[in-house]
C-alpha positions as CSV (number, residue, x, y, z in Angstrom):
1,M,0.0,0.0,0.0
2,K,1.4,3.4,-1.0
3,A,1.8,6.1,1.5
4,P,-0.8,8.9,1.1
5,I,0.4,12.1,-0.6
6,P,0.6,15.0,1.9
7,K,-2.1,17.7,1.4
8,L,0.6,20.4,1.1
9,L,2.3,18.5,-1.7
10,V,-1.1,18.2,-3.5
11,L,-1.6,21.9,-3.1
12,I,1.9,22.6,-4.5
13,V,1.2,20.4,-7.5
14,I,-2.1,22.0,-8.2
15,V,-0.6,25.5,-7.9
16,S,2.3,24.4,-10.2
17,V,-0.1,23.0,-12.8
18,S,-2.2,26.2,-12.7
19,A,0.9,28.3,-13.1
20,C,2.0,26.1,-16.0
21,Q,-1.4,26.5,-17.6
22,F,-1.3,30.3,-17.2
23,S,2.2,30.5,-18.6
24,T,1.1,28.5,-21.7
25,V,-1.7,31.0,-22.3
26,N,0.0,34.2,-21.5
27,P,2.7,34.0,-24.2
28,E,0.0,33.5,-26.8
29,V,-1.7,36.6,-25.7
30,R,1.6,38.4,-25.6
31,N,2.6,37.1,-29.0
32,S,-0.8,38.1,-30.4
33,K,-0.2,41.7,-29.2
34,E,3.3,41.7,-30.5
35,Q,2.2,40.3,-33.9
36,L,-0.5,43.1,-34.1
37,K,2.2,45.7,-33.4
38,I,4.5,44.2,-36.1
39,H,1.5,44.2,-38.5
40,A,0.9,47.9,-37.7
41,G,4.6,48.6,-38.6
42,E,4.3,46.7,-41.8
43,L,1.1,48.6,-42.8
44,A,2.9,51.9,-42.1
45,Q,5.5,50.9,-44.7
46,R,3.2,49.3,-47.2
47,F,0.5,52.0,-47.3
48,I,0.9,55.6,-48.4
49,I,0.7,57.8,-45.3
50,A,-0.4,61.3,-46.1
51,D,-0.4,64.0,-43.4
52,T,-2.0,67.2,-44.5
53,H,-0.6,69.6,-41.9
54,I,3.0,69.8,-40.7
55,D,4.4,73.2,-39.7
56,V,8.1,72.6,-40.5
57,P,8.7,75.7,-42.6
58,Y,7.6,78.2,-39.9
59,R,9.4,76.2,-37.2
60,L,12.6,76.6,-39.1
61,T,12.2,80.4,-39.4
62,K,12.8,80.4,-35.6
63,K,15.7,78.0,-35.6
64,M,17.1,76.6,-38.7
65,E,18.0,72.9,-38.6
66,D,19.0,70.3,-41.3
67,I,15.8,68.2,-41.5
68,S,17.6,65.7,-43.8
69,T,19.2,64.4,-40.6
70,R,17.9,63.7,-37.2
71,T,17.3,67.1,-35.6
72,P,17.5,67.7,-31.8
73,G,14.2,69.7,-31.9
74,G,10.9,69.7,-33.7
75,D,8.6,66.8,-34.6
76,F,9.7,66.3,-38.3
77,D,12.8,65.3,-40.0
78,Y,13.7,62.7,-42.7
79,P,15.0,59.8,-40.5
80,R,11.9,60.0,-38.2
81,A,9.5,60.4,-41.2
82,N,11.1,57.4,-42.9
83,K,10.8,55.3,-39.7
84,G,7.1,56.2,-39.3
85,G,6.3,55.4,-42.9
86,L,5.3,59.0,-43.9
87,N,5.2,59.3,-47.7
88,L,3.3,62.5,-48.3
89,A,3.8,65.5,-46.0
90,F,1.9,68.7,-46.7
91,M,4.2,71.5,-45.6
92,S,2.2,74.3,-44.1
93,I,3.0,77.7,-45.6
94,Y,1.8,79.3,-42.4
95,I,1.1,83.1,-42.4
96,P,0.5,84.5,-38.9
97,A,-2.4,86.9,-38.7
98,H,-0.1,89.9,-38.1
99,Y,1.0,89.7,-41.7
100,Q,-2.5,90.6,-42.8
101,T,-1.5,94.2,-42.4
102,G,1.5,93.8,-44.8
103,G,4.1,91.4,-45.9
104,A,1.9,88.3,-46.3
105,K,2.9,87.5,-49.9
106,K,6.6,88.0,-49.3
107,M,6.4,85.7,-46.3
108,A,4.6,83.0,-48.3
109,D,7.2,83.2,-51.0
110,K,10.0,82.8,-48.4
111,L,8.5,79.6,-47.0
112,I,7.8,78.2,-50.4
113,D,11.4,78.8,-51.3
114,M,12.4,77.0,-48.2
115,V,10.4,73.9,-49.0
116,E,11.7,73.8,-52.6
117,G,15.2,74.0,-51.0
118,F,14.6,70.8,-49.0
119,A,14.3,68.9,-52.3
120,L,17.1,70.8,-54.0
121,Q,19.5,70.1,-51.2
122,S,18.5,66.5,-50.5
123,P,17.0,65.1,-53.7
124,E,17.5,61.5,-52.6
125,K,15.4,62.2,-49.5
126,F,12.8,64.8,-50.5
127,A,10.8,65.7,-53.6
128,V,8.2,68.4,-54.2
129,V,4.9,67.1,-55.8
130,N,2.1,69.1,-57.4
131,T,-0.4,66.5,-58.6
132,S,-2.2,63.5,-57.1
133,T,-0.7,61.3,-59.8
134,E,2.8,61.8,-58.5
135,I,2.0,60.2,-55.1
136,Q,3.6,56.8,-54.7
137,I,6.0,54.9,-52.5
138,S,9.3,55.4,-54.3
139,Q,12.9,55.0,-53.2
140,K,12.0,55.9,-49.6
141,R,11.8,59.6,-50.5
142,V,9.3,61.8,-48.5
143,L,7.1,63.6,-51.0
144,L,6.4,67.3,-50.1
145,A,3.2,69.0,-51.1
146,M,2.3,72.5,-49.9
147,G,-0.8,74.0,-48.3
148,M,-1.1,77.7,-47.4
149,E,-2.4,78.3,-43.9
150,N,-4.2,81.7,-44.1
151,G,-5.3,83.1,-47.4
152,A,-3.8,86.6,-46.5
153,P,-1.1,86.4,-49.2
154,I,-3.9,86.6,-51.9
155,Q,-4.1,90.2,-50.9
156,G,-7.5,90.8,-52.6
157,N,-6.2,89.9,-56.0
158,L,-7.5,86.8,-57.7
159,D,-4.4,86.7,-59.9
160,N,-2.4,85.8,-56.8
161,L,-4.4,82.6,-56.6
162,E,-3.0,81.5,-59.9
163,Y,0.4,82.8,-58.9
164,F,0.5,80.6,-55.8
165,Y,-1.0,77.6,-57.7
166,D,2.0,77.9,-60.1
167,R,4.3,78.0,-57.1
168,G,2.9,74.7,-55.9
169,I,0.2,75.6,-53.4
170,R,-2.5,72.8,-53.4
171,Y,-4.7,73.8,-50.6
172,I,-5.5,77.1,-48.9
173,T,-6.8,77.4,-45.3
174,L,-9.1,80.4,-46.0
175,T,-8.1,82.2,-42.8
176,H,-6.3,81.7,-39.5
177,S,-6.7,83.3,-36.1
178,K,-8.3,86.6,-37.2
179,N,-10.9,87.6,-39.7
180,N,-9.2,88.4,-43.0
181,H,-10.3,89.7,-46.4
182,I,-11.7,86.3,-47.4
183,C,-13.8,85.2,-44.4
184,D,-14.3,85.2,-40.6
185,S,-12.2,83.1,-38.3
186,S,-13.5,80.7,-35.6
187,Y,-11.1,82.4,-33.2
188,D,-12.2,86.0,-33.9
189,L,-15.6,86.8,-32.4
190,T,-16.0,90.2,-34.2
191,R,-17.3,88.3,-37.3
192,K,-16.8,91.1,-39.7
193,W,-18.3,89.4,-42.7
194,K,-20.9,87.1,-41.1
195,G,-19.2,84.3,-43.0
196,L,-17.5,84.9,-46.4
197,S,-16.7,88.3,-47.7
198,P,-17.8,89.2,-51.2
199,F,-14.2,88.7,-52.3
200,G,-14.2,85.4,-50.5
201,R,-17.0,84.1,-52.6
202,Q,-14.9,84.8,-55.7
203,V,-12.0,83.0,-54.1
204,I,-14.1,79.8,-53.7
205,R,-15.0,79.8,-57.3
206,E,-11.5,80.5,-58.5
207,M,-10.0,77.8,-56.3
208,N,-12.5,75.4,-57.9
209,R,-11.4,76.5,-61.3
210,L,-7.7,76.3,-60.6
211,G,-7.8,73.0,-58.7
212,I,-6.8,74.2,-55.3
213,M,-8.3,72.3,-52.4
214,I,-10.4,74.5,-50.1
215,D,-9.4,74.0,-46.5
216,V,-12.2,74.8,-43.9
217,S,-10.1,74.5,-40.8
218,H,-10.0,77.7,-38.8
219,V,-13.1,79.3,-40.5
220,S,-16.2,80.3,-38.6
221,D,-19.3,78.1,-38.8
222,Q,-21.1,80.6,-41.0
223,A,-18.1,80.8,-43.4
224,F,-18.1,77.0,-43.5
225,F,-21.7,76.6,-44.5
226,Q,-21.5,79.4,-47.0
227,T,-18.5,77.7,-48.5
228,M,-20.3,74.4,-48.8
229,Q,-23.1,76.1,-50.7
230,L,-20.7,77.7,-53.2
231,T,-18.1,75.1,-53.8
232,R,-18.4,72.7,-56.8
233,A,-15.6,70.5,-55.4
234,P,-15.1,68.5,-52.2
235,V,-13.3,70.3,-49.4
236,I,-10.9,69.3,-46.7
237,A,-10.4,70.3,-43.1
238,S,-6.7,69.9,-43.1
239,H,-6.1,69.8,-39.3
240,S,-9.4,69.8,-37.3
241,S,-11.0,67.4,-34.9
242,C,-14.6,66.7,-33.6
243,R,-16.5,69.3,-31.5
244,H,-18.5,66.3,-30.1
245,F,-15.5,65.9,-27.7
246,T,-14.9,69.6,-27.1
247,P,-18.4,71.1,-26.7
248,G,-18.7,74.8,-27.6
249,W,-15.2,75.1,-29.2
250,E,-15.8,76.3,-32.7
251,R,-12.3,75.5,-34.0
252,N,-13.4,71.8,-34.1
253,M,-16.1,70.6,-36.4
254,S,-19.7,70.0,-35.2
255,D,-21.7,66.9,-36.1
256,E,-23.9,69.1,-38.4
257,M,-20.7,70.2,-40.2
258,L,-19.5,66.7,-40.5
259,M,-22.8,65.6,-42.1
260,E,-22.4,68.5,-44.6
261,L,-18.9,67.3,-45.3
262,K,-20.2,63.9,-46.2
263,N,-22.7,65.4,-48.6
264,N,-19.8,67.3,-50.2
265,N,-17.7,64.1,-50.4
266,G,-15.0,65.9,-48.4
267,V,-12.7,64.7,-45.6
268,I,-11.7,65.8,-42.1
269,Q,-8.0,65.2,-41.3
270,I,-7.8,64.7,-37.5
271,N,-5.6,67.1,-35.6
272,F,-3.4,65.3,-32.9
273,G,-3.1,68.3,-30.5
274,S,-4.2,67.4,-27.0
275,S,-6.4,70.5,-26.9
276,F,-8.2,69.3,-30.0
277,V,-8.9,65.7,-28.9
278,N,-9.2,65.9,-25.1
279,N,-11.5,68.5,-23.4
280,K,-10.1,68.2,-19.9
281,Y,-6.6,69.0,-21.3
282,R,-8.1,72.0,-23.3
283,E,-9.9,73.4,-20.2
284,K,-6.8,73.1,-18.0
285,S,-4.6,74.5,-20.7
286,N,-6.9,77.5,-21.1
287,A,-6.9,78.1,-17.3
288,R,-3.1,78.0,-17.3
289,K,-2.9,80.5,-20.2
290,K,-5.3,82.8,-18.3
291,Q,-3.0,82.7,-15.2
292,I,0.0,83.5,-17.3
293,N,-1.7,86.4,-19.1
294,Q,-2.9,87.9,-15.9
295,H,0.6,87.9,-14.5
296,L,2.1,89.4,-17.6
297,E,-0.6,92.1,-17.6
298,S,-0.1,93.0,-13.9
299,A,3.7,93.0,-14.4
300,G,3.4,95.2,-17.5
301,L,5.2,92.6,-19.7
302,D,4.7,92.5,-23.4
303,P,3.9,88.8,-24.2
304,T,6.3,88.9,-27.2
305,T,9.3,89.7,-25.1
306,S,11.9,87.1,-24.0
307,A,11.2,87.8,-20.4
308,A,7.5,87.1,-20.8
309,Q,8.2,83.9,-22.8
310,Q,10.7,82.7,-20.1
311,Y,8.0,83.3,-17.5
312,A,5.4,81.3,-19.5
313,E,7.8,78.4,-20.0
314,K,8.7,78.3,-16.3
315,Y,5.1,78.4,-15.3
316,N,4.2,75.6,-17.7
317,R,7.0,73.5,-16.3
318,E,5.8,74.1,-12.8
319,H,2.2,73.4,-13.7
320,P,2.2,70.4,-16.0
321,I,-1.0,69.0,-17.5
322,E,-1.5,65.4,-18.4
323,K,-1.5,65.0,-22.1
324,A,-4.0,63.1,-24.3
325,D,-3.0,59.8,-25.7
326,V,-3.2,57.9,-29.0
327,G,-6.6,56.5,-27.9
328,D,-8.1,60.0,-27.8
329,V,-7.1,60.6,-31.4
330,A,-8.6,57.2,-32.4
331,D,-11.8,58.2,-30.6
332,H,-12.2,61.1,-33.0
333,I,-11.6,58.8,-36.0
334,D,-14.2,56.4,-34.5
335,H,-16.7,59.3,-34.1
336,V,-16.3,60.4,-37.8
337,V,-16.6,56.8,-39.0
338,Q,-19.7,56.1,-36.9
339,L,-21.4,59.4,-38.0
340,I,-20.5,59.7,-41.7
341,G,-18.5,56.7,-42.7
342,I,-14.9,55.5,-43.2
343,N,-14.5,57.5,-46.5
344,H,-14.3,60.9,-44.8
345,V,-11.5,60.8,-42.3
346,G,-7.7,61.1,-42.4
347,I,-4.6,62.4,-40.7
348,G,-3.7,66.1,-40.2
349,S,-1.4,65.9,-37.2
350,D,-0.3,69.6,-36.9
351,F,3.2,68.4,-36.0
352,D,5.4,71.3,-35.3
353,G,2.3,73.4,-34.8
354,V,0.8,72.5,-31.5
355,G,3.9,72.8,-29.3
356,D,4.3,70.4,-26.4
357,S,0.7,69.3,-26.4
358,L,1.1,66.2,-28.6
359,P,-0.5,63.1,-27.1
360,N,1.4,60.2,-25.6
361,G,2.2,57.8,-28.3
362,L,2.1,60.4,-31.1
363,K,5.0,62.7,-30.3
364,D,6.5,63.0,-33.8
365,V,6.4,61.6,-37.4
366,S,7.9,58.3,-36.4
367,S,4.8,57.4,-34.4
368,Y,2.1,56.8,-37.1
369,P,2.4,53.0,-36.5
370,N,1.1,53.6,-33.0
371,L,-2.1,55.1,-34.4
372,I,-2.4,52.2,-36.9
373,H,-1.9,49.8,-34.0
374,E,-4.6,51.4,-32.0
375,L,-7.0,51.2,-35.0
376,L,-6.2,47.5,-35.5
377,N,-6.9,46.9,-31.8
378,R,-10.3,48.5,-32.4
379,G,-11.1,46.1,-35.2
380,Y,-10.4,48.3,-38.3
381,S,-9.6,46.3,-41.3
382,D,-6.4,46.9,-43.4
383,Q,-8.5,48.4,-46.1
384,D,-10.2,50.8,-43.6
385,I,-6.8,51.9,-42.3
386,E,-5.5,52.5,-45.8
387,K,-8.4,54.9,-46.3
388,V,-7.5,56.8,-43.1
389,C,-3.8,56.9,-44.0
390,S,-4.2,58.4,-47.4
391,S,-6.8,57.0,-49.8
392,N,-9.6,59.4,-48.7
393,L,-7.4,62.5,-49.0
394,L,-6.1,61.4,-52.4
395,R,-9.6,60.8,-53.6
396,V,-10.6,64.3,-52.8
397,W,-7.4,65.7,-54.4
398,R,-8.2,63.8,-57.6
399,E,-11.8,65.0,-57.6
400,V,-10.6,68.6,-57.2
401,E,-8.2,68.2,-60.1
402,Q,-11.0,66.6,-62.3
403,I,-13.5,69.4,-61.5
404,S,-10.8,72.0,-62.3
405,K,-10.4,70.4,-65.8
406,K,-14.1,70.6,-66.4
407,F,-14.1,74.3,-65.4
408,Q,-11.2,75.1,-67.7
409,S,-12.6,73.2,-70.6
410,N,-15.9,75.2,-70.6
């Protein structure tokens, strides 16, 4: 007769078996997650990734860096873009509102010259493109298109639209932070035109004729709806997100606007900035800015001085705010898809334009695979992800070109 097995030993055996069972399951879960991450990286390299708003040129007016190499600052350079799978980067020709009183056209030319210089200096890494048919994955070069942020350089002369088209501008954000001679801004509550100006209405028609995409980011709601009534071509919102998550903030697009965008066959390119995608961050950031401005006013400091900027930087460091994360950006994509469908959403990061507010997981142009991974986790198919990465935007660009040909053939 065999001696009975001690209860303690039985317990140890059971625990050991359970541990073994757990260890055989856990690696499968882990491997599945790792495989999904690998797949995300593969998709980033296989698909064309188009980002419609990157503020490199204006960033380099403040501190010049060689973006053909890994730069110590900023969100964009060639090595990181190549790592992230970025194929088409729309360089923002950003014209701050203070140029609206003079010098806007000169500033635009300066920034366009800079972008052309990237390709001239590093032709193996960058190439400037002007048509949708030029967009392809080729020799690991990053293709550079140009969009003008703020129509101020048009300066009330429709001939300047053709001038900038000839210089490579393929979308124009009608205004920026202040009302201009084209339309009202979502940031400027004076609402001079109650939407589009009379000249702005001519601008819409001429952009359709020339084949320049109309960008409705930054415009007031009235200007948006008037634009949608006038345009014969689909529009883009090159770097906007959903007002559903930021109630009352006109800079983002409302559900009603998104529905109109669908009817127009346009596309919203989601902005990554934490203020755009996370309302708690936006509210805390606004409160922090208010505190800083109150101090500067009481101290009699001009906000543009180095002393004021140093104070603001110090205050921000001492009062950090938790950033959004990649999931918040995916939430906005989800919302657009659920409301108007997968064919109307893309990527407009605002890299180099939203400062230190970029979400965790989306800090620079190397991180597009993280967003793809998040979408895969949420059940998006490879085909859906390709649409978000570029197909939707390229469809709009092609349609704008086709409509332009019809205009010019009549």
